[in-house]
VOTORTI-608642 format. One record per residue (C-alpha): x, y, z; residue in three letters. Coordinates in steps of 0.001 Angstrom, whole numbers. Layout:
BEGIN
+---------+---------+---------+-----+
:      xx :      yy :      zz :   r :
+---------+---------+---------+-----+
:       X :       Y :       Z : ALA :
...
+---------+---------+---------+-----+
//
This chain:
BEGIN
+---------+---------+---------+-----+
:      xx :      yy :      zz :   r :
+---------+---------+---------+-----+
:     -19 :      -5 :      10 : MET :
:    1469 :    3391 :    -949 : THR :
:    1170 :    6576 :    1074 : GLU :
:   -1526 :    7874 :   -1234 : THR :
:   -3721 :    4786 :    -938 : THR :
:   -3271 :    4294 :    2797 : ALA :
:   -5896 :    6810 :    3970 : PRO :
:   -8385 :    5464 :    1323 : VAL :
:   -7849 :    1932 :    2576 : ALA :
:   -8279 :    2992 :    6217 : VAL :
:  -11443 :    4899 :    5411 : ALA :
:  -12764 :    1888 :    3434 : GLY :
:  -12000 :    -448 :    6452 : ASP :
:  -13759 :    1945 :    8773 : ARG :
:  -16720 :    2196 :    6498 : SER :
:  -16963 :   -1559 :    6185 : ARG :
:  -16696 :   -1965 :    9899 : THR :
:  -19456 :     567 :   10550 : VAL :
:  -21743 :   -1167 :    8011 : ARG :
:  -21014 :   -4490 :    9676 : GLN :
:  -21678 :   -3031 :   13138 : LEU :
:  -25010 :   -1551 :   11963 : VAL :
:  -26124 :   -4863 :   10398 : ARG :
:  -24840 :   -6765 :   13427 : TYR :
:  -26823 :   -4494 :   15708 : THR :
:  -29966 :   -4766 :   13714 : LEU :
:  -29697 :   -8547 :   13484 : ILE :
:  -28837 :   -8545 :   17146 : GLY :
:  -32037 :   -6581 :   17775 : GLY :
:  -33976 :   -9401 :   16179 : SER :
:  -32127 :  -11853 :   18346 : GLY :
:  -32646 :   -9755 :   21458 : VAL :
:  -36371 :   -9583 :   20718 : THR :
:  -36521 :  -13331 :   20171 : LEU :
:  -34404 :  -13951 :   23252 : ASP :
:  -36531 :  -11679 :   25539 : LEU :
:  -39862 :  -12981 :   24296 : VAL :
:  -38890 :  -16614 :   24739 : VAL :
:  -37270 :  -15837 :   28137 : PHE :
:  -40411 :  -13998 :   29301 : LEU :
:  -42654 :  -16837 :   28083 : LEU :
:  -40486 :  -19518 :   29732 : LEU :
:  -39765 :  -17700 :   32979 : HIS :
:  -42904 :  -15650 :   33589 : ASN :
:  -45557 :  -17709 :   31856 : THR :
:  -44233 :  -21247 :   32280 : ALA :
:  -42517 :  -20668 :   35647 : GLY :
:  -39197 :  -22007 :   34469 : MET :
:  -36090 :  -21220 :   36469 : ASP :
:  -34447 :  -18034 :   35086 : GLU :
:  -31085 :  -19738 :   34505 : GLN :
:  -32553 :  -22520 :   32394 : PHE :
:  -34932 :  -20182 :   30608 : ALA :
:  -31966 :  -17956 :   29811 : ASN :
:  -29966 :  -20836 :   28375 : ALA :
:  -32857 :  -21894 :   26135 : LEU :
:  -33791 :  -18415 :   24962 : SER :
:  -30229 :  -17436 :   24298 : THR :
:  -29505 :  -20638 :   22317 : THR :
:  -32411 :  -19926 :   20071 : LEU :
:  -31311 :  -16329 :   19567 : ALA :
:  -27676 :  -17381 :   18860 : ILE :
:  -28789 :  -19729 :   16094 : THR :
:  -31068 :  -17047 :   14574 : ASN :
:  -28254 :  -14464 :   14723 : ASN :
:  -25644 :  -16839 :   13202 : PHE :
:  -27821 :  -17563 :   10184 : VAL :
:  -28499 :  -13884 :    9550 : LEU :
:  -24955 :  -12640 :   10258 : ASN :
:  -23358 :  -15280 :    8085 : ALA :
:  -25520 :  -14224 :    5282 : ARG :
:  -25907 :  -10401 :    5608 : PHE :
:  -23262 :   -9025 :    7962 : THR :
:  -20094 :  -10895 :    7336 : PHE :
:  -21108 :  -12572 :    4073 : GLU :
:  -19230 :  -15759 :    4812 : ARG :
:  -20587 :  -19164 :    3811 : ARG :
:  -17378 :  -21156 :    3941 : ASP :
:  -16456 :  -23415 :    6845 : ARG :
:  -20033 :  -23069 :    8098 : ILE :
:  -19726 :  -25749 :   10868 : VAL :
:  -16546 :  -24283 :   12273 : VAL :
:  -17952 :  -20774 :   12111 : ARG :
:  -21238 :  -21914 :   13825 : PHE :
:  -19311 :  -23603 :   16631 : LEU :
:  -17154 :  -20464 :   17086 : ARG :
:  -20187 :  -18177 :   16970 : PHE :
:  -21991 :  -20441 :   19394 : TYR :
:  -18981 :  -20442 :   21744 : ALA :
:  -18982 :  -16633 :   21581 : VAL :
:  -22758 :  -16705 :   22261 : GLY :
:  -22098 :  -18861 :   25366 : LEU :
:  -19895 :  -16056 :   26699 : THR :
:  -23103 :  -13999 :   26802 : GLY :
:  -24986 :  -16800 :   28593 : VAL :
:  -22182 :  -17114 :   31169 : VAL :
:  -21964 :  -13377 :   31654 : LEU :
:  -25738 :  -12977 :   32039 : THR :
:  -25861 :  -15886 :   34432 : ASN :
:  -23154 :  -14351 :   36543 : LEU :
:  -25181 :  -11148 :   36605 : LEU :
:  -28266 :  -13161 :   37673 : PHE :
:  -26241 :  -14713 :   40505 : LEU :
:  -24925 :  -11378 :   41679 : ALA :
:  -27938 :   -9141 :   41144 : LEU :
:  -30999 :  -11348 :   41279 : THR :
:  -29914 :  -14004 :   43727 : ASP :
:  -27500 :  -11750 :   45704 : GLY :
:  -29276 :   -8388 :   45765 : LEU :
:  -32896 :   -9239 :   44837 : GLY :
:  -32986 :   -7296 :   41560 : VAL :
:  -35744 :   -8421 :   39254 : ASP :
:  -34499 :  -11080 :   36775 : ALA :
:  -36238 :   -9260 :   33870 : ASN :
:  -34281 :   -6073 :   34565 : LEU :
:  -31009 :   -7924 :   34876 : VAL :
:  -31652 :   -9755 :   31604 : LYS :
:  -32482 :   -6469 :   29761 : ALA :
:  -29640 :   -4609 :   31353 : GLY :
:  -27077 :   -7296 :   30314 : SER :
:  -27900 :   -7031 :   26610 : LEU :
:  -25777 :   -3925 :   25551 : PRO :
:  -22729 :   -5255 :   27342 : LEU :
:  -23151 :   -8725 :   25832 : VAL :
:  -23709 :   -7266 :   22271 : LEU :
:  -20525 :   -5227 :   22333 : ALA :
:  -18376 :   -8065 :   23547 : LEU :
:  -19823 :  -10515 :   21095 : GLN :
:  -19462 :   -8195 :   18026 : PHE :
:  -15723 :   -7863 :   18648 : VAL :
:  -15264 :  -11593 :   19285 : LEU :
:  -17338 :  -12640 :   16282 : ASN :
:  -15756 :  -10196 :   13835 : ARG :
:  -12219 :  -11216 :   14830 : LYS :
:  -12709 :  -14924 :   15431 : TRP :
:  -15970 :  -16511 :   14154 : SER :
:  -15962 :  -14600 :   10809 : PHE :
:  -12351 :  -13359 :   10637 : GLY :
+---------+---------+---------+-----+
//
């Protein structure tokens, strides 16, 4: 890369990253909606334990998000099984992080599980975008 093309390449990389982040966030929104609706149904309606309900709702959302991100965000269809396993592993970091927050805030301090679940989502989204961009789809 020459000195004259370096700024153009950097601007192109930034633009691509911003587009990916916007798509990832929109797809993440669909996953969040799916995750929350399923969690609320399982926990509030069916009376399922919040930890188990969280694991099920998050697994469904991870699968939804993988399919959409592979197609629209990162546009990668090669090594699909490896990428899914990596994506799922990254998704599990969100399950673990959220469950730790449940233990600390819901079980420890009595904060409503629904608030903890909703409050964990932006933190989990940011962490997972970085990990998925670099590792799952890198």
